[in-house]
Steps between C-alpha positions, in 0.01 A plus 500: 500500500300190434604195699635203289240233417555208735497179287504140606615229262349154464744264323879533509587317177637646178222757451480574870870592504445726202218680671701536823787660300258739319339604833845581638575724201176703529492793751120464528502135620631307792505118540387412851454117508532184294294181508621181339425149625802353324786737589589771745822584318390835348345627821830418679710668228294815524464489879123503481226311687453165328184285514407160377138594475377809321187554710709525810725747320203721398369502858828582666664735251191696399638605157348760273528268200607148405694354203404138432770296326444146621426195277218536243263263672505713815435837335119511534484364857768750616329783320164421667676502836635849427151616390362373831762699681419811291849526357558594133740283306727457203427140393756331276384351180332277418206629702406138570509156357140474382227731375254371761717581803582849359135578451464473879788731544354761258176485687672543837699798363181667377308441826785611730646789303850374582730580208683228315774576248599192308875471414495484123797733533585512129211737444690749711807477274564820306553293187151362523353843579654630186402199288142545613507876426623431146234238436220715643611806301398322182854535360509131405144507356279200570692228684490176296766273660680464831787254510637424847788290617612385851761228475789426732657215694449501875754329717409151618532626862205734443275191525645389838186650650228240450218755438666614182467151355128449596157627401478865574832565335629444139637737243155636417406609850851598625639667192271539198241663723721806478502501122121430477437787742705733278331373182169596656636830628640600162253349256170464690295200611532154346191331353634146454819298544648178362798332658740208492694426820780253576691371797740286288815693582481475879241225548327672793123503574481852364590621149844643422404627149192649336397646165189724499292646224277793610219687325448839656147653513632775275563238225878500545680168524776414740747221565696424820767233503659427840730255660716472816710226351671637186812705437388812318554881528130588458294609798428797719738396770795480261405800287357773713776549766232504765681258730880509484517150655421353150754490225402767250451500120382861456517494121234229477123575497241297685184670362433594140179697445371554146245757393354629171715817519813378673655253737679504834762278668518472879699569706714697255204718399609500142233605257465431125278681256478589130599831353329652195427162338343200668510122437744221504713646215571809712762512771398557856634792694629428853490728803599439864285589799611565852343423839492718806753424775403279793459131575189283512538399865576852612201636312281221632597572861448874459157431352420265789581774747254734327234220494539438875478872576180526295643722225415266215346165405716193431631479147436120511204412721412144600221505244741612224747229603208253496452566130865403435453189710188414296723508189755274664230251598361513147841429355547211741157361405577547129825311543326214676203474268663582163221747414455877499361648826284811489530750786 
């Protein structure tokens, strides 16, 4: 019988706790140590060795793999330390805070051969897997439009941590990066982006709301409207039942994808298409799709185990995640300049 993969965790915040719980549920993984400079609470709760400094943890615990879930501005530096130690990692999104720093990480990954799986976990969700299959099957025809929404109201206490109010955070990099990654994953690369951003609702240094207009290289057009400061039922977290901590509105869609032969709503996987006659005078027929069982975080961890054991390549490499970060930076630049940015 194969021994469980010994995993160390860097960062014991919200995402760190989710990863710790997922590791505990998986027979193939074992959590062996936790590093967090701000709190030892989780290590004490789980009766595990706790460290304030992750390099010391790597040296003393000698894990098979690491999950990095510390603040965004520490992602690249921590990942480089893991590469230096020769330890493969699951690196939470965003892969970094700037394209330039992530370029160095991509180069280090290529030169070292140490595997990096970036935690754009929604790609592992069975709903997204099925949506991608439907699109790639040609059932919807040529994709022409992609309408995406991520809008909710975060509690004021979420911003008690200063880094969430400062450069390196903001709704684009913390939240909409997920939606932009899925738009790329489902519809292909983006050629240009226009954006308007605002921090009027919260008044922080970083934006709380953004409206994006995307032109995909395929010719399709997309919109993404996001805010962490409005009371709406539209967004992946409210609609997809991926995280039960969020109040759910499962009847509401967050992605509407239109093609020349049909359309698709996500996460419901409802499809619309014409029957014998086509055109706006003809009624559309509706059918419901189903996704395979399983959760995004469980699928992601299982995939990570296979990556560490050398059975497959990462679904989301550092270079792949860099392309999503390029799109985020382009959207930020478009919002600041008021002009379209080409990628």
